[in-house]
C-alpha positions in Angstrom: -3.6 -31.1 -9.1 -2.5 -28.5 -7.4 -2.0 -25.4 -9.9 0.5 -22.5 -8.4 -0.4 -18.3 -9.1 2.3 -16.2 -7.4 -0.5 -13.8 -5.5 -3.1 -15.1 -2.8 -7.5 -13.6 -2.0 -8.3 -13.8 1.1 -12.3 -12.5 1.4 -13.6 -11.5 4.0 -10.5 -10.9 6.3 -12.8 -7.9 8.5 -16.5 -7.3 9.0 -17.7 -4.5 7.8 -17.1 -2.5 10.7 -13.9 -3.2 11.5 -13.5 -2.3 7.4 -14.8 1.2 8.6 -13.0 1.9 11.4 -9.6 1.7 9.0 -11.1 3.5 6.5 -13.2 6.1 8.7 -10.2 7.8 9.8 -7.9 7.3 7.1 -10.1 9.0 4.8 -10.4 11.8 7.5 -6.8 12.7 8.4 -5.2 16.4 6.7 -2.4 14.1 5.8 -4.6 12.8 2.4 -3.3 14.6 -0.3 -2.4 14.7 -3.7 -0.3 11.9 -4.4 3.6 11.5 -3.3 3.9 9.3 -5.9 4.4 9.6 -10.3 3.4 8.5 -13.2 0.4 7.1 -13.3 -0.7 7.9 -9.8 -1.6 11.6 -10.4 -4.6 11.0 -10.7 -4.7 9.6 -7.1 -5.2 11.1 -3.2 -3.4 10.0 0.1 -0.2 9.6 1.3 2.3 7.5 2.1 4.7 5.7 5.5 7.7 4.5 5.4 9.1 2.0 7.4 11.4 -0.2 9.5 12.6 -2.0 13.4 11.2 0.0 15.6 9.5 2.1 13.1 6.3 -0.3 13.4 5.8 0.5 16.5 5.9 4.0 16.6 3.0 4.1 13.6 1.1 1.6 14.8 1.3 4.8 18.3 0.5 7.1 15.7 -2.0 5.2 13.9 -3.6 2.7 15.8 -6.6 2.1 12.9 -3.3 0.4 10.3 -2.4 -1.6 13.6 -5.1 -4.5 12.9 -4.8 -4.4 8.9 0.0 -4.6 8.7 -0.4 -7.4 11.6 -3.0 -9.4 8.7 -0.3 -8.7 6.0 2.8 -9.3 7.6 2.0 -12.6 9.3 1.1 -13.9 5.9 4.0 -12.0 4.5 6.6 -15.9 4.7 9.8 -14.6 3.3 10.7 -12.6 5.9 10.7 -8.6 5.7 12.5 -6.6 7.4 11.4 -2.7 5.4 7.9 -1.2 3.8 6.2 1.4 1.6 2.9 1.9 3.4 0.1 4.1 1.0 -3.3 4.7 0.8 -4.2 4.6 -2.7 -7.4 6.9 -3.0 -8.5 6.3 -7.2 -11.8 8.4 -7.9 -13.9 7.6 -10.9 -12.8 7.4 -14.4 -8.7 7.2 -13.0 -6.5 4.2 -12.8 -3.3 3.1 -11.8 -0.8 1.5 -15.3 0.8 -1.3 -15.4 4.1 -0.9 -13.5 6.1 -3.1 -11.3 6.8 -1.6 -7.0 9.8 -0.4 -6.3 9.5 3.4 -4.3 12.1 2.3 -1.4 14.7 1.5 -4.1 16.1 5.0 -4.2 15.6 5.0 0.1 17.9 2.2 0.3 20.1 2.8 -2.6 19.3 -0.9 -4.2 18.2 0.2 -7.6 17.6 -3.2 -8.6 14.8 -4.1 -4.9 11.5 -4.6 -5.9 9.0 -6.3 -2.7 9.2 -9.5 -1.7 5.4 -9.2 -1.6 2.8 -6.5 -2.3 -0.3 -6.6 0.3 -3.6 -5.2 -0.4 -7.0 -4.5 1.5 -10.3 -2.3 -0.3 -11.2 0.1 2.1 -14.4 0.5 -0.3 -14.1 -1.0 -3.9 -15.6 0.1 -6.7 -13.6 -0.3 -9.7 -12.7 -2.3 -12.1 -10.0 -5.2 -11.4 -6.6 -5.7 -10.5 -4.8 -6.9 -13.0 -1.4 -8.6 -13.0 0.8 -9.7 -15.4 4.1 -10.5 -16.7 5.8 -8.7 -18.8 3.8 -8.9 -22.0 1.5 -11.8 -20.5 -1.7 -11.7 -18.9 -2.4 -14.0 -15.7 -5.5 -13.1 -14.2 -7.4 -9.6 -12.8 -8.4 -9.9 -9.7 -12.1 -7.9 -8.6 -11.5 -6.0 -5.6 -14.4 -6.1 -3.3 -14.5 -4.5 0.3 -12.7 -6.7 3.5 -11.3 -8.2 0.6 -7.3 -8.6 0.5 -4.8 -9.8 -2.2 -1.9 -10.7 -1.3 0.8 -11.1 -5.1 4.7 -11.1 -5.8 6.6 -8.3 -5.8 8.2 -8.5 -9.1 4.5 -9.0 -11.4 3.7 -6.2 -13.7 0.3 -5.2 -12.3 -2.1 -2.1 -13.0 -5.7 -0.5 -12.0 -8.2 -0.5 -14.4 -10.3 2.9 -15.0 -13.8 2.6 -13.7 -17.1 4.5 -14.8 -19.5 6.4 -12.3 -19.3 7.0 -9.2 -17.7 6.7 -5.1 -13.3 6.4 -3.8 -11.7 3.4 -4.6 -9.6 3.2 -1.1 -7.1 1.2 -0.2 -4.4 0.2 1.9 -1.2 -1.2 0.0 1.9 -2.2 2.0 5.6 -3.0 -0.5 7.7 -5.4 1.7 11.0 -5.6 1.5 14.0 -7.3 2.3 17.0 -5.5 2.4 20.8 -5.7 3.4 22.0 -3.9 6.6 23.6 -1.3 4.3 20.5 -0.7 2.6 18.5 -0.6 5.7 20.6 1.8 7.0 19.9 4.4 4.4 16.2 4.5 5.5 14.3 6.1 7.9 13.1 3.8 10.7 9.5 6.1 10.6 8.8 8.6 8.1 5.3 10.1 6.7 4.7 11.1 3.3 2.1 13.7 2.6 1.4 16.1 0.1 -1.6 18.1 2.3 0.0 20.9 2.7 2.8 22.3 5.1 0.9 22.2 8.4 -0.1 18.8 8.2 3.6 18.0 6.8 4.6 19.5 10.8 1.6 17.9 12.6 2.8 15.1 11.4 6.1 15.2 12.0 5.6 16.7 15.8 3.7 13.9 16.5 5.5 11.0 15.0 9.1 12.5 17.3 6.7 12.3 20.2 
């Protein structure tokens, strides 16, 4: 008998060379700075992109190395998302991310109950402890990351990243995939890059997006 799990792990979605082709330009981007998220994300770094509609084509023109990830992640979702929040998440040794449920687009959309239909994670480098998935106080499972692995899980799940000792940085792309009604969708920007790397990086990013 098949056992239903509200998450799916796909190993070796990309080869090592394909992962490097995504990872290296992201890590070298001037947009990388302290996290745009608060709470237990404060020790992490990265940058984020909100998009919907034609914003995806603009994003892929600006960041072509992200396109292979989007093709795999969005095509995997059977729940027809129409808006996305993409986060480059860099977690250093000794740090983790506390248990939470994603809902980054609640405020911008005006829908205070919104959660993603699905969250997709691609591991670009994978030192560290497991991704812990829970529903309320009940732990459902642990996923030990590895480079090139993709995980899809229901957006209403609690999840956390356990701290790890040693060297290195855990790098992942996290895609929150939402389905909004017309009014909420209209409140969202077609494409918006969020970075705390500094004002020049912000100006450069928005200049290139607007072309």
